[in-house]
BATORVEX-166897 format. One record per atom (N, C-alpha, C): x, y, z. Coordinates in pm, whole numbers, padded with zeros to 5 digits, always signed. Example, Ala and Ser with C-alpha at 12.3 -4.5 7.8 and 13.67 -1.06 7.14 Angstrom:
residues 2
+01319-00569+00780;+01230-00450+00780;+01320-00330+00780;+01285-00225+00708;+01367-00106+00714;+01290+00003+00787;
This chain:
residues 224
+09789+01040+02422;+09788+01082+02330;+09661+01170+02297;+09643+01167+02137;+09466+01240+02118;+09370+01204+02053;+09226+01221+02061;+09188+01158+01970;+09082+01262+01939;+09042+01268+01777;+08900+01345+01734;+08829+01285+01693;+08669+01275+01782;+08622+01214+01719;+08550+01363+01595;+08521+01285+01433;+08359+01393+01374;+08351+01340+01330;+08199+01366+01273;+08054+01376+01238;+07980+01450+01204;+07886+01394+01158;+07776+01541+01152;+07703+01509+01279;+07665+01667+01321;+07578+01630+01455;+07509+01538+01490;+07495+01527+01658;+07403+01321+01646;+07482+01233+01588;+07634+01238+01532;+07685+01133+01492;+07767+01010+01643;+07746+01100+01752;+07808+01061+01848;+07898+01119+01896;+07984+01197+01838;+08117+01251+01900;+08082+01259+02036;+08009+01327+02079;+08064+01353+02255;+08025+01257+02310;+07946+01131+02300;+07891+01057+02349;+08060+00949+02380;+08121+00930+02242;+08219+00853+02234;+08325+00921+02343;+08377+01057+02270;+08421+01108+02353;+08463+01080+02503;+08336+01091+02549;+08320+01088+02704;+08355+00984+02777;+08313+00838+02684;+08352+00703+02751;+08534+00671+02767;+08562+00728+02618;+08711+00764+02587;+08802+00799+02688;+08712+00953+02756;+08811+01074+02830;+08773+00986+02932;+08677+00853+02955;+08691+00806+03148;+08805+00648+03118;+08785+00660+03094;+08889+00504+03000;+09019+00519+03028;+09047+00630+02980;+09205+00697+02899;+09257+00776+03061;+09141+00840+03114;+09188+01004+03162;+09258+01116+03065;+09194+01082+02969;+09116+01195+02878;+09086+01322+02939;+09113+01428+02886;+09070+01542+02930;+08952+01563+02788;+08824+01519+02787;+08702+01582+02692;+08718+01702+02658;+08817+01768+02516;+08790+01904+02456;+08665+01878+02435;+08532+01928+02450;+08415+01959+02385;+08392+02122+02310;+08459+02151+02149;+08427+02205+02129;+08348+02318+02151;+08238+02240+02113;+08086+02246+02128;+08069+02322+02247;+08117+02288+02382;+08103+02351+02493;+08224+02468+02523;+08313+02493+02452;+08399+02544+02524;+08348+02681+02387;+08291+02682+02307;+08255+02746+02213;+08102+02785+02310;+08042+02756+02346;+07932+02792+02413;+07977+02836+02577;+08060+02828+02571;+08066+02847+02748;+08143+03014+02728;+08217+03044+02621;+08273+03201+02578;+08162+03238+02521;+08057+03258+02449;+07980+03253+02411;+07810+03322+02518;+07858+03297+02590;+07748+03271+02721;+07827+03398+02800;+07963+03371+02842;+08003+03498+02891;+08126+03584+02760;+08081+03663+02718;+08135+03740+02568;+08231+03824+02665;+08367+03895+02622;+08481+03935+02673;+08504+04070+02626;+08437+04028+02444;+08480+04120+02309;+08405+04143+02296;+08379+04249+02184;+08306+04279+02093;+08312+04151+01964;+08437+04074+01961;+08477+03950+01859;+08322+03856+01938;+08379+03890+02024;+08266+03728+02108;+08105+03813+02116;+08091+03854+02092;+07959+03901+02042;+07886+03898+01957;+08032+03935+01849;+07976+03902+01738;+07936+03775+01698;+08050+03671+01783;+07999+03500+01719;+07898+03422+01785;+07867+03562+01902;+07728+03460+01981;+07609+03513+01887;+07586+03622+01802;+07492+03644+01697;+07506+03528+01602;+07652+03491+01565;+07621+03430+01456;+07644+03245+01509;+07622+03256+01630;+07605+03097+01701;+07464+03070+01692;+07369+03183+01743;+07257+03182+01767;+07153+03190+01601;+07242+03166+01578;+07143+03210+01415;+07205+03065+01345;+07255+02982+01399;+07235+02829+01341;+07360+02736+01276;+07451+02911+01223;+07559+02920+01119;+07670+02868+01244;+07784+02828+01196;+07948+02787+01186;+08000+02910+01291;+08099+02883+01355;+08136+03067+01409;+08242+03055+01303;+08304+03147+01311;+08410+03212+01218;+08531+03093+01268;+08583+03134+01155;+08713+02983+01134;+08788+03046+01187;+08828+03164+01164;+08945+03219+01291;+08947+03208+01445;+08834+03221+01441;+08795+03327+01571;+08791+03135+01676;+08732+03029+01584;+08720+02910+01692;+08872+02843+01684;+08946+02868+01576;+09113+02816+01554;+09156+02852+01698;+09134+03022+01665;+09249+03069+01816;+09204+03023+01911;+09071+02995+01902;+09019+02965+02064;+09072+02818+02092;+09023+02715+02019;+09114+02576+01981;+09211+02518+02034;+09307+02635+01951;+09449+02592+01959;+09571+02604+02073;+09496+02754+02108;+09528+02786+02227;+09508+02679+02351;+09362+02678+02354;+09350+02547+02465;+09426+02434+02461;+09451+02385+02327;+09496+02248+02299;+09669+02215+02351;+09627+02325+02330;+09828+02329+02310;+09829+02360+02473;+09769+02480+02583;+09778+02444+02694;+09742+02276+02791;+09695+02189+02753;+09682+02077+02806;+09802+01986+02756;+09864+02000+02653;+09985+01953+02604;+10112+02006+02705;+10090+02090+02720;+10203+02173+02833;+10200+02090+02960;+10077+02031+03005;+10058+01985+03076;+10085+01850+03143;+10097+01790+02980;+10121+01619+02936;+09981+01578+02957;+09886+01621+02945;+09715+01615+02953;+09700+01516+02806;+09668+01410+02785;+09626+01374+02675;+09484+01447+02618;+09436+01398+02551;+09243+01482+02490;+09187+01411+02396;+09093+01464+02444;+08938+01320+02284;+08873+01484+02254;+08909+01510+02160;+08804+01659+02065;+08678+01525+02016;+08526+01644+02084;+08438+01575+01975;+08412+01686+01911;+08428+01676+01795;+08388+01828+01646;+08492+01860+01655;+08618+01897+01680;+08740+02021+01611;+08810+01889+01537;+08869+01971+01422;+08869+02062+01344;+08728+02068+01289;+08664+02191+01310;+08510+02244+01208;+08551+02280+01083;+08644+02306+01060;+08638+02350+00937;+08861+02316+00869;+08836+02361+00733;+08965+02392+00672;+09073+02426+00746;+09079+02558+00792;+09108+02628+00852;+09176+02640+00959;+09109+02518+01033;+09113+02502+01158;+09193+02371+01161;+09160+02289+01095;+09256+02161+01060;+09401+02222+00986;+09406+02293+00934;+09548+02318+00868;+09647+02364+00994;+09630+02425+01112;+09665+02486+01249;+09648+02379+01351;+09548+02323+01375;+09528+02266+01483;+09647+02154+01476;+09581+02074+01349;+09633+01898+01363;+09813+01938+01345;+09879+01990+01295;+10049+02031+01284;+10064+02048+01464;+10019+02108+01520;+10038+02149+01617;+10011+02059+01692;+09942+01935+01680;+09912+01841+01797;+10032+01755+01748;+10062+01714+01574;+10202+01664+01582;+10314+01664+01689;+10295+01796+01641;+10457+01884+01737;+10441+01867+01850;+10305+01872+01926;+10257+01869+02102;+10317+01702+02145;+10196+01649+02056;+10193+01464+02154;+10283+01365+01962;+10276+01423+01901;+10414+01295+01776;+10292+01270+01697;+10289+01224+01566;+10195+01189+01472;+10153+01049+01502;+10214+01001+01558;+10211+00839+01575;+10108+00829+01675;+10065+00908+01738;+09968+00915+01863;+09810+00976+01879;+09826+01051+01723;+09783+01126+01747;+09653+01036+01611;+09530+01048+01650;+09403+00971+01569;+09256+01019+01518;+09234+01012+01422;+09089+01071+01394;+08987+01001+01373;+08861+00949+01411;+08795+00846+01381;+08643+00941+01357;+08590+00882+01257;+08494+00949+01137;+08378+00909+01192;+08256+00951+01287;+08160+00857+01310;+08011+00931+01193;+08011+00802+01104;+07945+00792+00961;+07767+00809+00975;+07689+00871+00935;+07533+00867+00952;+07513+00940+00912;+07328+00944+00854;+07239+00997+00720;+07196+01102+00772;+07136+01167+00728;+07074+01294+00743;+06960+01242+00846;+06926+01116+00816;+06804+01099+00914;+06833+01084+01022;+06944+01071+01040;+07001+00986+01238;+07050+01182+01249;+07099+01197+01185;+07151+01353+01231;+07034+01423+01310;+06898+01424+01219;+06784+01499+01276;+06688+01491+01347;+06705+01343+01376;+06638+01282+01455;+06691+01247+01602;+06833+01247+01601;+06897+01248+01743;+06907+01410+01806;+06912+01506+01716;+06893+01616+01737;+06814+01676+01780;+06668+01635+01737;+06591+01703+01793;+06538+01659+01860;+06564+01544+01957;+06571+01501+02110;+06655+01533+02203;+06732+01662+02151;+06883+01667+02249;+06826+01768+02368;+06815+01792+02419;+06765+01909+02537;+06914+01912+02613;+06988+02065+02615;+07093+02093+02650;+07081+02187+02779;+07187+02143+02900;+07195+02237+03025;+07244+02432+02977;+07103+02467+03074;+07174+02618+03005;+07322+02653+03088;+07355+02625+03200;+07494+02620+03238;+07542+02612+03226;+07560+02397+03203;+07726+02332+03261;+07758+02290+03101;+07622+02314+02996;+07639+02276+02867;+07621+02115+02813;+07595+02067+02955;+07549+01858+02951;+07455+01851+02848;+07477+01782+02746;+07331+01712+02684;+07256+01596+02718;+07141+01593+02679;+07069+01441+02736;+06959+01456+02591;+06952+01307+02548;+06859+01298+02457;+06765+01171+02491;+06629+01240+02497;+06501+01207+02479;+06428+01171+02420;+06321+01082+02439;+06222+01000+02351;+06098+01193+02324;+06094+01149+02206;+05968+01276+02127;+05886+01334+02159;+05804+01222+02212;+05717+01217+02359;+05704+01302+02503;+05845+01294+02464;+05897+01331+02661;+05985+01423+02599;+06021+01572+02514;+06039+01625+02506;+05990+01751+02523;+05831+01781+02567;+05809+01896+02578;+05804+01898+02731;+05725+01805+02797;+05775+01808+02930;+05906+01784+03023;+05993+01736+03009;+06114+01725+02975;+06206+01898+02974;+06117+01955+02920;+06206+02148+02875;+06155+02196+03060;+06304+02264+03100;+06263+02355+03237;+06326+02232+03367;+06327+02127+03337;+06364+02039+03385;+06554+02078+03487;+06559+01987+03598;+06687+02016+03657;+06783+01981+03619;+06932+02003+03602;+07052+01915+03492;+07097+01868+03593;+07123+01722+03590;+07141+01609+03693;+07304+01618+03746;+07390+01730+03656;+07482+01724+03688;+07510+01860+03755;+07439+01984+03709;+07476+02146+03796;+07378+02175+03855;+07257+02121+03787;+07108+02177+03898;+07068+02343+03837;+07118+02319+03657;+07070+02437+03585;+07002+02391+03541;+06960+02401+03401;+06820+02412+03365;+06851+02358+03207;+06679+02250+03190;+06711+02255+03025;+06632+02247+02940;+06721+02309+02837;+06695+02361+02719;+06682+02342+02568;+06590+02294+02503;+06647+02213+02354;+06699+02422+02291;+06812+02353+02232;+06880+02492+02184;+06821+02542+02058;+06856+02701+01998;+06771+02702+01878;+06848+02640+01775;+06956+02648+01759;+07079+02555+01694;+07044+02381+01635;+06923+02328+01766;+06898+02175+01773;+06728+02173+01689;+06675+02282+01645;+06559+02167+01523;+06578+02188+01396;+06465+02086+01339;+06474+01980+01195;+06516+02110+01104;+06466+02244+01158;+06516+02312+01021;+06607+02392+01023;+06677+02400+01140;+06788+02470+01174;+06914+02344+01130;+06868+02244+01166;+06993+02125+01124;+06987+02102+00964;+06899+02109+00940;+06861+02046+00754;+06904+02192+00665;+06856+02317+00742;+06896+02430+00637;+07029+02475+00709;+07124+02464+00786;+07228+02557+00835;+07310+02425+00876;+07254+02352+00952;+07389+02249+01057;+07453+02165+00917;+07386+02133+00873;+07394+02034+00747;+07503+02110+00633;+07416+02205+00580;+07467+02233+00481;+07630+02313+00512;+07672+02344+00667;+07765+02419+00684;+07846+02275+00682;+07845+02198+00758;+07939+02045+00737;+07991+01987+00629;+07855+02010+00501;+07946+01988+00412;+08046+02068+00333;+07993+02154+00334;+08036+02243+00269;+08234+02292+00345;+08210+02330+00530;+08346+02295+00609;+08405+02222+00610;+08332+02111+00714;+08392+02063+00769;+08411+01905+00739;+08406+01860+00617;+08475+01783+00459;+08523+01801+00423;+08585+01949+00385;+08755+01951+00318;+08858+01902+00508;+08804+01954+00587;+08866+01932+00720;+08895+01758+00769;+08828+01665+00691;+08804+01540+00737;+08920+01499+00682;+08874+01561+00501;+08972+01514+00412;+09148+01494+00385;+09166+01675+00440;+09294+01696+00563;+09329+01615+00629;+09244+01564+00722;+09299+01460+00807;+09390+01312+00772;+09208+01319+00634;+09238+01120+00556;+09399+01187+00493;+09371+01274+00460;+09544+01263+00382;+09668+01290+00440;+09653+01309+00602;+09774+01341+00617;+09776+01145+00687;+09672+01060+00695;+09666+00972+00763;+09695+00874+00861;+09571+00949+00906;+09520+00980+01059;+09386+00916+01108;+09316+00893+00994;+09152+00916+00988;+09100+00804+00946;+09051+00717+01019;+08948+00604+01013;+08828+00594+01064;+08740+00518+00960;+08588+00548+00947;+08571+00438+01009;+08393+00503+01140;+08338+00384+01142;+08159+00388+01061;+08066+00314+01093;+07955+00307+01096;+07865+00381+01242;+07823+00463+01273;+07787+00579+01386;+07636+00545+01394;+07546+00499+01253;+07409+00458+01292;+07402+00293+01449;+07513+00220+01448;+07559+00126+01546;+07496+00197+01701;+07462+00074+01753;+07442+00181+01951;+07562+00181+01983;+07517+00224+02069;+07626+00321+02156;+07761+00246+02230;+07716+00076+02256;+07771-00036+02302;+07893-00070+02144;+07787-00071+02033;+07851-00127+01901;+07966-00026+01913;+07947+00108+01885;+08046+00205+01863;+08162+00178+01918;+08148+00196+02083;+08247+00197+02165;+08324+00066+02218;+08304-00038+02108;+08393-00170+02127;+08468-00111+01965;+08469-00112+01853;+08542-00060+01740;+08578+00002+01732;+08567+00124+01828;+08680+00257+01867;+08782+00190+01998;+08793+00108+02070;+08865+00035+02129;+08946-00050+02019;+08882-00107+01927;+08975-00189+01816;+09108-00069+01784;+09039+00007+01745;+09146+00160+01705;+09253+00219+01822;+09177+00264+01887;+09281+00330+02013;+09332+00224+02117;+09311+00121+02100;+09400-00002+02219;+09563+00037+02184;+09537-00014+02040;+09714-00032+01977;+09764+00149+02014;+09744+00234+02006;+09828+00397+02003;+09795+00324+02148;+09749+00379+02198;+09757+00371+02326;+09888+00322+02427;+09872+00194+02373;+09984+00128+02393;+10150+00156+02371;+10147+00251+02296;+10292+00266+02251;+10369+00359+02295;
């Protein structure tokens, strides 16, 4: 099966995707990590242009992201591996290409999208307390008073260095990421709603509460 978690920055997409991936043996397709890995190791002039866009806090070019995501998603399908996405599709352009492909590869009845709804305040507070490994991309959220002293600490997963990404400042979130989400990602969400695969949950709840609600949606699909 395929599950797509959608929502604003900081809505809990990555956290819930990790939980679901472990529970059902799905591959966690973290679009942000896939993008970060590519721009950290650019192979073409296009990749280098996309790196500049990413570091400015804007969404990457729709065509570039769509090609990257659909290609890798199909690779999982060929091997018979289920997927859980956190943050894809990020644009209507991507949704119009990714979702039909997933229907073809897995069957529409095995594809579900879940919108984790949070307000702007939660999006900002959660992201500004996030540190990211500069090597493997793993993230962790820390209390505001511990943020500065935790910067530069070793990652528990790969011993890389924890940093605060340029796109995780309050200014970048309010001025760039949230406006981009409203303009570009909401149309993708509405596309999935029109396809009849979207469900909505209150992402302001605790991780455990959201996980419980997610299970109520996904368990019946897993049994099909």
